[in-house]
C-alpha positions in Angstrom: -13.4 17.4 -10.4 -15.8 18.8 -8.2 -14.2 19.7 -5.0 -16.7 17.4 -3.0 -15.5 14.0 -4.4 -12.1 12.4 -3.9 -11.1 9.4 -6.6 -8.5 7.1 -5.5 -7.1 4.2 -7.7 -5.4 1.2 -6.1 -2.5 0.6 -8.4 -0.5 4.3 -9.0 0.9 3.2 -13.0 2.8 5.3 -15.1 -0.9 6.1 -16.1 -1.8 7.6 -13.0 0.6 9.7 -12.5 0.3 10.8 -16.7 -3.4 11.2 -15.6 -3.0 12.9 -12.1 -4.8 10.4 -10.5 -4.8 10.0 -6.8 -3.1 6.1 -6.6 -2.7 3.7 -3.0 0.5 1.7 -3.9 0.5 -2.0 -2.0 4.6 -1.0 -2.6 5.6 -4.0 -4.1 9.3 -3.4 -2.9 8.7 -3.8 0.6 6.0 -7.4 -0.2 8.6 -9.0 -1.6 10.8 -8.2 1.4 8.5 -9.2 3.6 7.8 -12.3 2.2 10.8 -13.6 1.3 12.0 -12.4 5.3 8.9 -14.8 6.3 10.2 -17.5 4.2 13.6 -17.6 5.3 12.6 -17.0 9.6 12.8 -19.8 12.0 8.7 -21.1 12.9 8.9 -20.3 16.5 9.7 -16.6 15.5 6.6 -16.6 13.4 4.2 -17.6 16.4 2.8 -15.4 18.6 1.1 -16.7 21.3 0.0 -20.1 19.7 -1.4 -18.3 16.3 0.5 -16.7 13.7 1.5 -13.8 14.6 0.2 -10.4 11.6 2.5 -9.4 9.1 2.3 -5.6 8.1 3.5 -4.1 4.7 3.1 -0.3 4.5 1.8 1.4 1.1 1.6 4.2 1.0 -1.3 7.1 -1.0 0.4 9.5 -3.6 -1.3 13.0 -4.0 -2.2 13.8 -7.8 -4.6 16.3 -8.8 -8.2 13.9 -8.2 -8.1 14.5 -4.6 -10.1 17.3 -3.1 -8.9 19.2 -0.4 -9.8 19.4 2.9 -12.5 21.1 4.2 
């Protein structure tokens, strides 16, 4: 990869690891945990100020060879 360019994928598959592709993982375990918590939560807990509260599920970046160094 040229030093001026970074290539990032959005699935973090084994192929991305094998090929050295920097990849973003949507963190499937955390997504499932959040969905189960949502299903089991009381309706009052899900509401804030009369609207549905946003849910955040943190993902992570696996830096590999396809990311250029910061200049």
